[in-house]
C-alpha positions in Angstrom: 10.8 19.6 -0.2 7.0 19.4 1.3 5.7 18.4 -1.7 8.6 15.6 -1.9 7.2 14.3 1.2 3.9 14.4 0.3 4.4 12.5 -3.1 6.8 10.1 -1.0 4.2 9.4 1.4 1.4 8.7 -1.6 3.9 6.7 -2.7 4.1 4.6 0.8 0.1 4.4 0.9 -0.3 3.1 -2.2 2.7 0.5 -1.7 0.7 -0.4 1.7 -2.5 -0.6 0.1 -1.3 -3.0 -2.8 0.2 -5.2 0.0 -3.3 -4.8 2.0 -5.1 -5.9 -1.1 -2.9 -9.0 -1.6 -2.8 -10.0 2.2 -6.8 -10.0 1.8 -7.2 -11.9 -1.3 -4.9 -14.3 0.4 -6.7 -15.0 3.4 -9.3 -15.0 1.2 -8.1 -17.7 -0.4 -7.0 -19.3 2.8 -3.4 -19.6 1.8 
């Protein structure tokens, strides 16, 4: 149960990091 929460948190972190990277690259391109 606790490991499931940890895995979900890690997955969410990776998704947020990917979205952040997309936003950062978009702002760099001036989109």
